[in-house]
DRENDREN-873794 format. One line per field, with one value per atom (N, C-alpha, C, O): residue number from 1; residue in one letter; atom name; x, y, z. Coordinates in steps of 0.05 Angstrom, whole numbers. Example, Ala and Ser with C-alpha at 12.3 -4.5 7.8 and 13.67 -1.06 7.14 Angstrom:
<recs>
pos	(1,1,1,1,2,2,2,2) .
code	(A,A,A,A,S,S,S,S) .
site	(N,CA,C,O,N,CA,C,O) .
X	(264,246,264,285,257,273,258,268) .
Y	(-114,-90,-66,-66,-45,-21,1,23) .
Z	(156,156,156,169,142,143,157,161) .
</recs>
This chain:
<recs>
pos	(1,1,1,1,2,2,2,2,3,3,3,3,4,4,4,4,5,5,5,5,6,6,6,6,7,7,7,7,8,8,8,8,9,9,9,9,10,10,10,10,11,11,11,11,12,12,12,12,13,13,13,13,14,14,14,14,15,15,15,15,16,16,16,16,17,17,17,17,18,18,18,18,19,19,19,19,20,20,20,20,21,21,21,21,22,22,22,22,23,23,23,23,24,24,24,24,25,25,25,25,26,26,26,26,27,27,27,27,28,28,28,28,29,29,29,29,30,30,30,30,31,31,31,31,32,32,32,32,33,33,33,33,34,34,34,34,35,35,35,35,36,36,36,36,37,37,37,37,38,38,38,38,39,39,39,39,40,40,40,40,41,41,41,41,42,42,42,42,43,43,43,43,44,44,44,44,45,45,45,45,46,46,46,46,47,47,47,47,48,48,48,48,49,49,49,49,50,50,50,50,51,51,51,51,52,52,52,52,53,53,53,53,54,54,54,54,55,55,55,55,56,56,56,56,57,57,57,57,58,58,58,58,59,59,59,59,60,60,60,60,61,61,61,61,62,62,62,62,63,63,63,63,64,64,64,64,65,65,65,65,66,66,66,66,67,67,67,67,68,68,68,68,69,69,69,69,70,70,70,70,71,71,71,71,72,72,72,72,73,73,73,73,74,74,74,74,75,75,75,75,76,76,76,76,77,77,77,77,78,78,78,78,79,79,79,79,80,80,80,80,81,81,81,81,82,82,82,82,83,83,83,83,84,84,84,84,85,85,85,85,86,86,86,86,87,87,87,87,88,88,88,88,89,89,89,89,90,90,90,90,91,91,91,91,92,92,92,92,93,93,93,93,94,94,94,94,95,95,95,95,96,96,96,96,97,97,97,97,98,98,98,98,99,99,99,99,100,100,100,100,101,101,101,101,102,102,102,102,103,103,103,103,104,104,104,104,105,105,105,105,106,106,106,106,107,107,107,107,108,108,108,108,109,109,109,109,110,110,110,110,111,111,111,111,112,112,112,112,113,113,113,113,114,114,114,114,115,115,115,115,116,116,116,116,117,117,117,117,118,118,118,118,119,119,119,119,120,120,120,120,121,121,121,121,122,122,122,122,123,123,123,123,124,124,124,124,125,125,125,125,126,126,126,126,127,127,127,127,128,128,128,128,129,129,129,129,130,130,130,130,131,131,131,131,132,132,132,132,133,133,133,133,134,134,134,134,135,135,135,135,136,136,136,136,137,137,137,137,138,138,138,138,139,139,139,139,140,140,140,140,141,141,141,141,142,142,142,142,143,143,143,143,144,144,144,144,145,145,145,145,146,146,146,146,147,147,147,147,148,148,148,148,149,149,149,149,150,150,150,150,151,151,151,151,152,152,152,152,153,153,153,153,154,154,154,154,155,155,155,155,156,156,156,156,157,157,157,157,158,158,158,158,159,159,159,159,160,160,160,160,161,161,161,161,162,162,162,162,163,163,163,163,164,164,164,164,165,165,165,165,166,166,166,166,167,167,167,167,168,168,168,168,169,169,169,169,170,170,170,170,171,171,171,171,172,172,172,172) .
code	(M,M,M,M,S,S,S,S,N,N,N,N,F,F,F,F,D,D,D,D,K,K,K,K,C,C,C,C,L,L,L,L,Q,Q,Q,Q,I,I,I,I,I,I,I,I,L,L,L,L,H,H,H,H,H,H,H,H,E,E,E,E,G,G,G,G,G,G,G,G,Y,Y,Y,Y,V,V,V,V,N,N,N,N,H,H,H,H,P,P,P,P,E,E,E,E,D,D,D,D,P,P,P,P,G,G,G,G,G,G,G,G,M,M,M,M,T,T,T,T,N,N,N,N,L,L,L,L,G,G,G,G,V,V,V,V,T,T,T,T,K,K,K,K,R,R,R,R,V,V,V,V,Y,Y,Y,Y,E,E,E,E,D,D,D,D,W,W,W,W,V,V,V,V,G,G,G,G,Y,Y,Y,Y,A,A,A,A,V,V,V,V,S,S,S,S,E,E,E,E,H,H,H,H,T,T,T,T,M,M,M,M,Q,Q,Q,Q,N,N,N,N,L,L,L,L,T,T,T,T,E,E,E,E,E,E,E,E,D,D,D,D,V,V,V,V,A,A,A,A,P,P,P,P,I,I,I,I,Y,Y,Y,Y,K,K,K,K,K,K,K,K,N,N,N,N,Y,Y,Y,Y,W,W,W,W,D,D,D,D,R,R,R,R,I,I,I,I,K,K,K,K,G,G,G,G,D,D,D,D,I,I,I,I,L,L,L,L,P,P,P,P,E,E,E,E,G,G,G,G,L,L,L,L,N,N,N,N,L,L,L,L,C,C,C,C,V,V,V,V,F,F,F,F,D,D,D,D,F,F,F,F,G,G,G,G,V,V,V,V,N,N,N,N,A,A,A,A,G,G,G,G,T,T,T,T,G,G,G,G,R,R,R,R,A,A,A,A,A,A,A,A,K,K,K,K,Y,Y,Y,Y,L,L,L,L,Q,Q,Q,Q,T,T,T,T,M,M,M,M,I,I,I,I,G,G,G,G,T,T,T,T,V,V,V,V,V,V,V,V,D,D,D,D,G,G,G,G,G,G,G,G,I,I,I,I,G,G,G,G,P,P,P,P,M,M,M,M,T,T,T,T,I,I,I,I,R,R,R,R,A,A,A,A,L,L,L,L,D,D,D,D,E,E,E,E,H,H,H,H,V,V,V,V,S,S,S,S,L,L,L,L,I,I,I,I,G,G,G,G,L,L,L,L,Q,Q,Q,Q,E,E,E,E,T,T,T,T,I,I,I,I,E,E,E,E,Q,Q,Q,Q,Y,Y,Y,Y,Q,Q,Q,Q,E,E,E,E,N,N,N,N,R,R,R,R,Q,Q,Q,Q,R,R,R,R,Y,Y,Y,Y,Y,Y,Y,Y,E,E,E,E,K,K,K,K,L,L,L,L,K,K,K,K,T,T,T,T,F,F,F,F,K,K,K,K,T,T,T,T,F,F,F,F,G,G,G,G,R,R,R,R,G,G,G,G,W,W,W,W,T,T,T,T,R,R,R,R,R,R,R,R,V,V,V,V,N,N,N,N,E,E,E,E,T,T,T,T,T,T,T,T,Q,Q,Q,Q,S,S,S,S,A,A,A,A,L,L,L,L,K,K,K,K,M,M,M,M,I,I,I,I) .
site	(N,CA,C,O,N,CA,C,O,N,CA,C,O,N,CA,C,O,N,CA,C,O,N,CA,C,O,N,CA,C,O,N,CA,C,O,N,CA,C,O,N,CA,C,O,N,CA,C,O,N,CA,C,O,N,CA,C,O,N,CA,C,O,N,CA,C,O,N,CA,C,O,N,CA,C,O,N,CA,C,O,N,CA,C,O,N,CA,C,O,N,CA,C,O,N,CA,C,O,N,CA,C,O,N,CA,C,O,N,CA,C,O,N,CA,C,O,N,CA,C,O,N,CA,C,O,N,CA,C,O,N,CA,C,O,N,CA,C,O,N,CA,C,O,N,CA,C,O,N,CA,C,O,N,CA,C,O,N,CA,C,O,N,CA,C,O,N,CA,C,O,N,CA,C,O,N,CA,C,O,N,CA,C,O,N,CA,C,O,N,CA,C,O,N,CA,C,O,N,CA,C,O,N,CA,C,O,N,CA,C,O,N,CA,C,O,N,CA,C,O,N,CA,C,O,N,CA,C,O,N,CA,C,O,N,CA,C,O,N,CA,C,O,N,CA,C,O,N,CA,C,O,N,CA,C,O,N,CA,C,O,N,CA,C,O,N,CA,C,O,N,CA,C,O,N,CA,C,O,N,CA,C,O,N,CA,C,O,N,CA,C,O,N,CA,C,O,N,CA,C,O,N,CA,C,O,N,CA,C,O,N,CA,C,O,N,CA,C,O,N,CA,C,O,N,CA,C,O,N,CA,C,O,N,CA,C,O,N,CA,C,O,N,CA,C,O,N,CA,C,O,N,CA,C,O,N,CA,C,O,N,CA,C,O,N,CA,C,O,N,CA,C,O,N,CA,C,O,N,CA,C,O,N,CA,C,O,N,CA,C,O,N,CA,C,O,N,CA,C,O,N,CA,C,O,N,CA,C,O,N,CA,C,O,N,CA,C,O,N,CA,C,O,N,CA,C,O,N,CA,C,O,N,CA,C,O,N,CA,C,O,N,CA,C,O,N,CA,C,O,N,CA,C,O,N,CA,C,O,N,CA,C,O,N,CA,C,O,N,CA,C,O,N,CA,C,O,N,CA,C,O,N,CA,C,O,N,CA,C,O,N,CA,C,O,N,CA,C,O,N,CA,C,O,N,CA,C,O,N,CA,C,O,N,CA,C,O,N,CA,C,O,N,CA,C,O,N,CA,C,O,N,CA,C,O,N,CA,C,O,N,CA,C,O,N,CA,C,O,N,CA,C,O,N,CA,C,O,N,CA,C,O,N,CA,C,O,N,CA,C,O,N,CA,C,O,N,CA,C,O,N,CA,C,O,N,CA,C,O,N,CA,C,O,N,CA,C,O,N,CA,C,O,N,CA,C,O,N,CA,C,O,N,CA,C,O,N,CA,C,O,N,CA,C,O,N,CA,C,O,N,CA,C,O,N,CA,C,O,N,CA,C,O,N,CA,C,O,N,CA,C,O,N,CA,C,O,N,CA,C,O,N,CA,C,O,N,CA,C,O,N,CA,C,O,N,CA,C,O,N,CA,C,O,N,CA,C,O,N,CA,C,O,N,CA,C,O,N,CA,C,O,N,CA,C,O,N,CA,C,O,N,CA,C,O,N,CA,C,O,N,CA,C,O,N,CA,C,O,N,CA,C,O,N,CA,C,O,N,CA,C,O,N,CA,C,O,N,CA,C,O,N,CA,C,O,N,CA,C,O,N,CA,C,O,N,CA,C,O,N,CA,C,O) .
X	(-597,-572,-571,-590,-548,-545,-542,-530,-554,-549,-532,-535,-516,-498,-481,-480,-469,-451,-466,-455,-490,-506,-513,-511,-522,-529,-505,-507,-482,-458,-451,-443,-453,-447,-465,-456,-490,-509,-501,-501,-494,-486,-460,-457,-441,-415,-419,-405,-437,-444,-453,-445,-470,-480,-459,-458,-443,-423,-401,-390,-394,-373,-345,-340,-327,-299,-293,-310,-269,-259,-272,-275,-281,-292,-283,-278,-282,-277,-291,-279,-318,-335,-336,-341,-332,-331,-358,-358,-380,-406,-415,-436,-399,-406,-395,-370,-413,-403,-385,-371,-386,-369,-340,-322,-335,-308,-297,-311,-271,-257,-269,-271,-277,-291,-283,-278,-281,-277,-293,-293,-306,-324,-344,-353,-352,-372,-362,-377,-336,-325,-309,-291,-317,-304,-277,-271,-260,-234,-236,-221,-254,-258,-266,-255,-284,-293,-270,-266,-255,-232,-211,-199,-205,-185,-194,-178,-220,-230,-227,-220,-231,-229,-200,-196,-181,-153,-138,-118,-149,-137,-114,-99,-112,-91,-99,-116,-85,-91,-81,-60,-96,-88,-85,-97,-70,-65,-87,-102,-87,-105,-98,-116,-73,-64,-77,-86,-76,-88,-118,-128,-131,-160,-166,-185,-150,-154,-150,-160,-136,-129,-143,-135,-165,-180,-192,-199,-194,-206,-231,-237,-246,-270,-263,-278,-240,-231,-225,-229,-216,-211,-237,-238,-258,-282,-304,-321,-304,-326,-330,-352,-308,-312,-324,-338,-318,-330,-360,-376,-368,-396,-411,-433,-398,-411,-415,-437,-394,-396,-411,-429,-404,-415,-443,-456,-451,-477,-495,-517,-487,-504,-511,-535,-492,-497,-515,-532,-510,-525,-555,-572,-560,-588,-601,-624,-586,-595,-603,-624,-585,-589,-595,-610,-584,-590,-617,-627,-630,-657,-679,-701,-674,-695,-701,-684,-726,-733,-716,-708,-709,-693,-707,-731,-692,-703,-705,-693,-720,-722,-694,-687,-680,-653,-635,-618,-637,-622,-629,-611,-655,-664,-654,-644,-657,-649,-618,-608,-604,-575,-565,-548,-577,-569,-574,-557,-598,-604,-585,-576,-578,-560,-532,-519,-523,-497,-498,-479,-520,-522,-529,-521,-544,-554,-551,-561,-538,-534,-553,-577,-542,-559,-581,-602,-575,-596,-620,-643,-614,-636,-651,-675,-636,-649,-668,-690,-659,-675,-699,-722,-695,-717,-739,-763,-731,-751,-767,-791,-753,-768,-787,-810,-777,-793,-817,-839,-813,-836,-857,-881,-847,-865,-882,-906,-871,-885,-899,-912,-896,-910,-900,-916,-874,-862,-845,-843,-833,-816,-794,-780,-790,-770,-745,-743,-726,-702,-676,-654,-679,-656,-640,-619,-651,-638,-658,-680,-650,-669,-664,-643,-685,-684,-709,-724,-714,-737,-764,-781,-768,-793,-797,-819,-776,-778,-784,-800,-770,-774,-802,-815,-813,-841,-860,-878,-857,-874,-871,-891,-847,-842,-857,-869,-854,-868,-898,-910,-909,-938,-945,-965,-928,-933,-932,-949,-912,-909,-932,-942,-941,-963,-989,-1007,-992,-1016,-1015,-1036,-993,-993,-974,-975,-958,-941,-913,-909,-894,-866,-862,-848,-874,-871,-880,-866,-904,-915,-897,-894,-887,-869,-844,-836,-832,-808,-815,-800,-836,-843,-849,-841,-863,-869,-843,-840,-825,-800,-784,-774,-783,-768,-780,-766,-807,-820,-814,-809,-813,-806,-777,-771,-760,-732,-729,-713,-743,-742,-750,-738,-772,-781,-759,-756,-744,-722,-702,-694,-693,-674,-684,-669,-709,-720,-721,-722,-720,-720,-691,-689,-671,-643,-636,-644,-620,-612,-593,-590,-581,-563,-577,-565,-604,-619,-615,-614,-613,-608,-582,-581,-562,-536,-536,-527,-546,-544,-570,-570,-592,-618,-623,-635,-612,-616,-603,-615,-579,-566,-580,-582,-589,-604,-629,-636,-644,-669,-664,-678,-643,-636,-629,-637,-614,-606,-630,-632,-649,-673,-688,-697,-692,-707,-694,-707,-667,-653,-652,-655,-649,-649,-676,-678,-697,-724,-728,-738,-719,-721,-706,-716,-681,-665,-678,-678,-688,-701,-725,-729,-742,-766,-758,-773,-736,-727,-718,-717,-711,-701,-724,-720,-749,-772,-776,-795) .
Y	(-4919,-4904,-4898,-4889,-4903,-4899,-4870,-4854,-4863,-4836,-4837,-4820,-4857,-4861,-4836,-4827,-4825,-4802,-4778,-4765,-4773,-4751,-4756,-4739,-4781,-4788,-4787,-4778,-4796,-4795,-4767,-4761,-4748,-4720,-4709,-4695,-4717,-4708,-4720,-4706,-4745,-4758,-4747,-4742,-4742,-4731,-4703,-4695,-4688,-4661,-4664,-4649,-4684,-4688,-4700,-4693,-4717,-4731,-4712,-4714,-4693,-4674,-4686,-4708,-4672,-4681,-4697,-4712,-4694,-4709,-4702,-4678,-4722,-4718,-4742,-4764,-4736,-4757,-4749,-4744,-4749,-4740,-4762,-4785,-4755,-4776,-4790,-4813,-4778,-4791,-4806,-4819,-4805,-4819,-4847,-4851,-4867,-4895,-4903,-4923,-4889,-4895,-4887,-4897,-4869,-4861,-4844,-4829,-4846,-4831,-4836,-4859,-4814,-4816,-4793,-4771,-4798,-4777,-4784,-4806,-4764,-4766,-4789,-4802,-4792,-4812,-4840,-4858,-4845,-4872,-4874,-4858,-4893,-4897,-4910,-4922,-4907,-4919,-4949,-4961,-4962,-4991,-4999,-5018,-4984,-4991,-4987,-5004,-4966,-4961,-4982,-4991,-4990,-5011,-5037,-5052,-5044,-5068,-5067,-5087,-5043,-5040,-5044,-5058,-5031,-5032,-5057,-5064,-5069,-5093,-5090,-5109,-5066,-5061,-5037,-5022,-5035,-5012,-4986,-4986,-4965,-4939,-4919,-4923,-4898,-4878,-4856,-4854,-4840,-4817,-4798,-4787,-4795,-4778,-4788,-4772,-4814,-4826,-4820,-4812,-4823,-4818,-4788,-4782,-4771,-4742,-4734,-4714,-4750,-4743,-4759,-4759,-4773,-4788,-4769,-4746,-4779,-4763,-4777,-4800,-4762,-4774,-4799,-4818,-4797,-4820,-4845,-4867,-4840,-4862,-4876,-4900,-4859,-4870,-4878,-4894,-4866,-4872,-4902,-4912,-4918,-4946,-4961,-4980,-4951,-4963,-4958,-4976,-4933,-4927,-4943,-4952,-4946,-4961,-4990,-5001,-5004,-5032,-5038,-5055,-5024,-5031,-5019,-5029,-5000,-4987,-4987,-4999,-4974,-4971,-4998,-5003,-5015,-5041,-5058,-5073,-5056,-5072,-5065,-5082,-5039,-5030,-5031,-5022,-5041,-5043,-5015,-5011,-4996,-4968,-4965,-4946,-4982,-4980,-4990,-4985,-5005,-5017,-5001,-4998,-4990,-4974,-4949,-4939,-4939,-4915,-4891,-4889,-4874,-4850,-4833,-4829,-4824,-4808,-4826,-4821,-4848,-4867,-4880,-4886,-4885,-4897,-4879,-4889,-4852,-4834,-4838,-4839,-4839,-4841,-4867,-4867,-4889,-4915,-4916,-4927,-4906,-4904,-4888,-4897,-4864,-4847,-4859,-4857,-4871,-4884,-4908,-4913,-4922,-4945,-4936,-4950,-4913,-4902,-4895,-4900,-4882,-4871,-4892,-4889,-4913,-4931,-4961,-4978,-4966,-4994,-5002,-4995,-5016,-5023,-5043,-5042,-5060,-5079,-5065,-5072,-5046,-5030,-5014,-5013,-5002,-4986,-5004,-4995,-5028,-5046,-5056,-5057,-5062,-5071,-5050,-5056,-5025,-5003,-5001,-4997,-5005,-5005,-5029,-5026,-5052,-5076,-5075,-5083,-5065,-5062,-5043,-5048,-5021,-5001,-5011,-5004,-5028,-5038,-5065,-5075,-5076,-5100,-5125,-5143,-5128,-5152,-5166,-5156,-5188,-5203,-5184,-5172,-5183,-5165,-5181,-5194,-5181,-5197,-5180,-5191,-5154,-5137,-5139,-5126,-5154,-5156,-5149,-5159,-5131,-5123,-5141,-5141,-5157,-5176,-5173,-5154,-5193,-5192,-5189,-5174,-5202,-5199,-5171,-5159,-5159,-5132,-5113,-5094,-5117,-5099,-5101,-5081,-5125,-5128,-5115,-5100,-5119,-5106,-5075,-5061,-5066,-5037,-5026,-5005,-5040,-5031,-5028,-5009,-5048,-5047,-5024,-5010,-5020,-4998,-4971,-4954,-4967,-4942,-4938,-4916,-4959,-4957,-4949,-4937,-4957,-4951,-4922,-4908,-4913,-4887,-4867,-4843,-4875,-4856,-4855,-4862,-4847,-4845,-4823,-4827,-4800,-4778,-4787,-4783,-4799,-4807,-4830,-4831,-4847,-4869,-4857,-4866,-4838,-4824,-4811,-4814,-4796,-4781,-4800,-4795,-4822,-4843,-4855,-4858,-4862,-4874,-4855,-4863,-4830,-4811,-4805,-4800,-4805,-4802,-4825,-4820,-4849,-4872,-4870,-4877,-4861,-4857,-4837,-4841,-4815,-4794,-4805,-4800,-4821,-4834,-4852,-4853,-4866,-4883,-4866,-4873,-4843,-4826,-4816,-4814,-4808,-4796,-4815,-4807,-4841,-4861,-4867,-4880,-4857,-4863,-4847,-4824,-4859,-4845,-4821,-4803,-4821,-4799,-4778,-4760,-4779,-4759,-4731,-4711,-4729,-4703,-4690,-4666,-4706,-4696,-4691,-4671,-4711,-4710,-4706,-4704,-4703,-4702,-4679,-4682,-4656,-4633,-4638,-4632,-4649,-4655,-4677,-4675,-4698,-4719,-4709,-4717,-4692,-4681,-4664,-4667,-4648,-4631,-4649,-4644,-4670,-4689,-4702,-4704,-4712,-4724,-4705,-4711,-4680,-4660,-4653,-4651,-4648,-4641,-4665,-4661,-4689,-4712,-4716,-4723,-4711,-4713,-4693,-4700,-4669,-4648,-4656,-4654,-4666,-4674,-4698,-4699,-4717,-4740,-4733,-4744,-4715,-4707,-4692,-4694,-4679,-4665,-4685,-4679,-4710,-4730,-4744,-4758,-4741,-4755,-4744,-4753) .
Z	(-293,-287,-257,-245,-245,-217,-209,-224,-187,-176,-151,-133,-149,-127,-121,-98,-141,-137,-125,-107,-135,-124,-95,-78,-90,-62,-44,-21,-53,-37,-29,-7,-48,-42,-20,-2,-20,1,27,48,27,52,63,87,46,55,67,85,55,66,95,113,101,128,146,170,136,152,160,182,143,150,151,140,164,166,191,201,200,222,248,255,263,290,308,298,333,353,379,399,377,399,420,414,446,467,470,480,463,466,440,440,420,395,396,398,396,398,375,377,353,330,334,320,353,358,336,322,331,311,283,274,270,245,227,236,201,181,156,147,146,123,127,109,153,160,163,169,159,161,187,193,203,229,225,205,246,245,242,226,256,254,225,214,214,186,167,149,170,152,155,135,180,185,173,161,175,163,133,120,121,92,82,62,96,87,97,86,118,128,148,153,160,180,197,189,220,238,226,213,230,220,243,264,239,259,258,239,278,279,255,243,249,227,200,184,196,172,171,150,194,195,189,176,200,196,166,158,151,124,102,79,110,90,70,76,45,23,13,20,-3,-15,-31,-32,-45,-61,-44,-52,-19,0,9,11,13,26,6,13,-18,-37,-42,-43,-47,-51,-27,-30,-3,21,21,27,16,15,-7,-3,-29,-52,-44,-46,-35,-29,-3,-2,19,45,51,69,35,41,16,17,-5,-29,-41,-46,-45,-57,-38,-47,-12,7,8,13,4,5,-23,-27,-42,-70,-81,-92,-77,-85,-114,-122,-131,-160,-168,-190,-150,-155,-142,-154,-119,-105,-122,-136,-119,-134,-126,-102,-145,-139,-118,-120,-100,-77,-53,-32,-55,-34,-29,-7,-51,-48,-31,-16,-34,-18,12,29,18,46,59,81,45,56,58,77,38,38,62,77,66,87,115,132,118,143,147,170,126,128,137,153,127,135,164,179,172,199,220,243,213,233,225,240,203,195,172,173,152,129,136,124,155,163,176,170,193,205,184,185,166,145,128,121,122,106,123,112,148,165,168,168,171,172,146,147,124,98,97,89,104,102,121,114,145,164,152,153,141,130,107,105,91,67,72,54,96,103,90,82,88,77,99,121,92,111,120,104,146,158,165,186,146,150,147,150,141,140,113,111,94,68,46,46,29,7,-16,-29,-22,-44,-61,-59,-78,-97,-83,-93,-60,-46,-36,-38,-25,-15,-38,-36,-60,-84,-94,-101,-96,-105,-86,-95,-60,-40,-41,-38,-45,-48,-72,-71,-95,-119,-115,-123,-101,-95,-77,-81,-57,-37,-52,-48,-68,-83,-102,-105,-115,-134,-119,-131,-94,-78,-67,-69,-56,-43,-56,-49,-75,-89,-77,-53,-93,-83,-63,-43,-67,-48,-20,0,-18,7,19,44,3,12,25,46,11,22,48,68,49,74,97,119,91,111,122,146,104,112,130,151,123,138,165,184,166,192,211,235,200,216,226,248,208,215,237,256,235,256,283,304,283,308,320,344,303,312,328,350,316,329,355,375,356,380,404,427,398,420,430,451,417,425,450,452,467,491,485,502,462,454,438,427,437,422,434,419,460,472,462,458,457,448,418,408,403,373,358,334,373,361,342,321,349,331,304,283,304,279,263,239,277,264,252,229,266,256,231,211,232,209,185,163,191,170,157,133,173,163,146,124,156,141,114,94,115,90,71,46,81,63,51,27,66,55,32,11,36,15,-10,-32,-6,-29,-43,-68,-28,-39,-56,-78,-46,-61,-87,-106,-87,-112,-133,-157,-124,-143,-158,-178,-147,-159,-188,-201) .
</recs>
């Protein structure tokens, strides 16, 4: 059974509402969906007014197809799927997958497939799901700390990593 809806609620809490921060490379964003991503989804240019008025119903299918399905959220262990999903939303699904693949010592190609799942199962059986989640989130935090925008956004990213870790551990 998928826990997509529960994970999406956690992500939407972190993403918040409409923003257009000048230092955010994503630009105009609402509910975590950038203007570019939304325009790609609907197939035409949208106004700032449209972006300001996006609803959860507008963005949920984008999150499902472009993020959850790409990271194989229904296959990953509960809790870890939240972490990989959240990192994928925040930094790209390919990067989220590569961080997982590097951590578990499998081929690093940015796509989660049968080889990654087998290696993940072995990793979890060796160190446990809690340790796997904590390890993934520590690696994720180190990624953020290396970004040039960490000074501006680092406090929020750190809070997000910590809160996501707590939520993930409760799903075990």
